[in-house]
C-alpha positions in Angstrom: 132.9 101.1 92.5 131.1 97.8 93.0 130.0 97.4 89.5 128.9 99.2 86.3 126.4 98.3 83.6 126.3 100.8 80.9 125.0 104.2 82.3 124.4 102.5 85.7 127.1 102.5 88.4 126.8 101.1 91.9 129.4 102.2 94.5 129.8 101.8 98.2 128.2 104.3 100.5 130.5 107.2 101.5 130.3 109.6 104.5 129.1 112.5 102.4 126.2 110.4 101.1 124.4 111.0 104.4 123.0 114.3 103.0 121.5 112.5 99.9 119.9 109.9 102.1 118.4 112.5 104.4 117.0 114.3 101.3 115.6 111.2 99.8 114.2 109.8 103.0 112.4 113.0 103.9 110.5 113.1 100.5 106.9 111.9 101.0 106.8 110.4 97.5 109.8 108.2 98.3 108.6 107.4 101.8 105.3 106.2 100.5 107.2 103.2 99.2 110.2 103.0 101.5 110.0 103.3 105.3 106.6 105.1 105.3 105.6 108.8 105.2 105.2 108.7 109.0 108.9 107.8 109.3 111.1 110.5 107.8 114.8 110.4 108.3 116.7 113.5 109.6 120.4 113.6 109.4 121.0 112.0 112.8 118.7 109.2 112.1 120.4 108.6 108.7 123.8 108.4 110.6 122.4 105.9 113.2 120.7 103.6 110.6 123.1 103.7 107.6 126.4 104.3 109.3 126.3 101.7 112.1 129.8 100.0 112.2 128.2 96.8 113.7 125.9 96.3 110.7 127.3 93.9 108.1 124.9 95.0 105.4 126.7 96.3 102.3 125.3 99.7 101.6 125.6 101.4 98.2 124.7 104.4 96.2 123.1 104.1 92.7 124.5 106.4 90.1 122.9 106.9 86.7 124.5 108.9 84.0 126.9 110.4 86.6 124.1 111.5 89.0 123.4 109.9 92.4 119.8 108.8 92.2 119.2 106.1 94.9 120.3 103.5 97.3 120.7 99.7 97.3 121.9 97.3 100.0 122.7 93.6 100.1 123.4 91.1 102.8 123.7 87.4 103.4 120.6 86.1 105.2 121.4 85.2 108.8 120.7 81.7 110.2 117.4 82.7 111.7 116.1 84.1 108.4 117.3 81.0 106.5 115.3 78.8 108.9 112.2 81.0 108.8 112.2 80.9 104.9 113.4 77.3 104.5 116.9 78.0 103.1 119.0 75.7 105.2 122.3 75.0 103.5 122.3 77.7 100.8 124.2 80.9 100.2 121.2 83.3 100.1 121.4 87.1 99.8 118.7 89.7 100.3 118.5 93.1 98.6 116.6 96.3 99.3 116.6 99.4 97.2 114.9 102.6 96.3 115.3 105.3 93.7 115.3 108.6 95.7 115.2 110.9 92.7 111.5 110.7 91.7 112.3 112.1 88.2 114.1 108.8 87.5 111.1 106.6 88.2 109.3 104.6 85.5 112.3 104.8 83.1 113.5 101.1 83.4 116.3 102.0 85.8 114.9 99.8 88.5 114.9 96.8 86.2 118.4 97.5 85.1 119.5 97.9 88.7 117.9 94.7 90.1 119.1 92.5 87.2 122.7 94.0 87.5 122.7 93.4 91.3 121.5 89.9 90.9 124.3 89.2 88.4 126.8 90.7 90.8 125.6 88.6 93.7 125.6 85.4 91.6 129.0 86.0 90.2 130.9 87.7 93.0 129.2 86.4 96.1 128.3 83.0 94.7 124.7 83.4 95.8 122.5 80.4 95.1 119.4 82.6 95.6 118.6 86.3 95.9 115.5 87.3 97.9 113.3 90.3 98.7 110.1 90.8 100.7 108.2 93.6 99.0 104.8 94.7 100.4 101.9 93.1 98.5 100.2 96.4 97.7 103.3 97.7 95.8 102.3 96.4 92.4 104.8 98.5 90.5 107.7 97.0 92.5 106.4 93.5 92.1 106.0 93.9 88.4 109.6 95.2 88.1 111.0 92.3 90.2 109.0 89.7 88.2 110.3 91.2 85.0 113.8 90.6 86.5 113.1 86.9 87.0 111.9 86.8 90.6 109.1 84.5 91.6 106.7 84.7 94.5 107.4 81.8 96.8 105.7 82.6 100.2 103.0 84.9 101.4 104.0 86.8 104.5 100.9 88.1 106.3 101.3 91.2 108.4 105.0 91.1 107.9 106.2 94.7 107.9 105.0 97.8 109.8 104.4 100.6 107.2 102.6 103.8 108.1 101.1 102.4 111.3 99.7 99.2 109.8 101.3 95.8 109.5 101.4 95.1 105.8 101.3 91.7 104.0 104.4 91.0 102.0 105.7 88.4 99.5 108.9 86.5 99.8 110.2 86.5 96.2 113.3 84.8 95.0 115.7 84.6 92.1 117.3 81.2 91.8 120.7 80.7 90.1 
């Protein structure tokens, strides 16, 4: 277990979680917001993307009330990203997440998850900032992140390919 906050638990990704990831990342409702409906993940793709031993990203499963409901990952920004975003001598972490069980959407779990992960990164990884780059059209996500204390800091035009179109994103940050 990485951390627990009430009914929410975040644990490291395990081998058997590949089946959950394949289920979630082949659901068009989830893909609409994460990776794109034109980019479903079959089991082999899940293994290649999420179980690459060279990848230093810390990959985790979100558990709520004892049920696996989603995925979250965190990573220290590499030197190239720090230069691109203007974070030169800082300990900056990025996070990405999704709730794969659609029945758990719009219940405040995302807010609890993001605030808990930020606290973990500030306390245990000594992060000075936590950043994300959500797509600009995803108003629900942006509202959640702003509720968690993130601020928009940089507009990123045509930053991420999603469903065949390069989407505008926002660099958002939480500062210690």
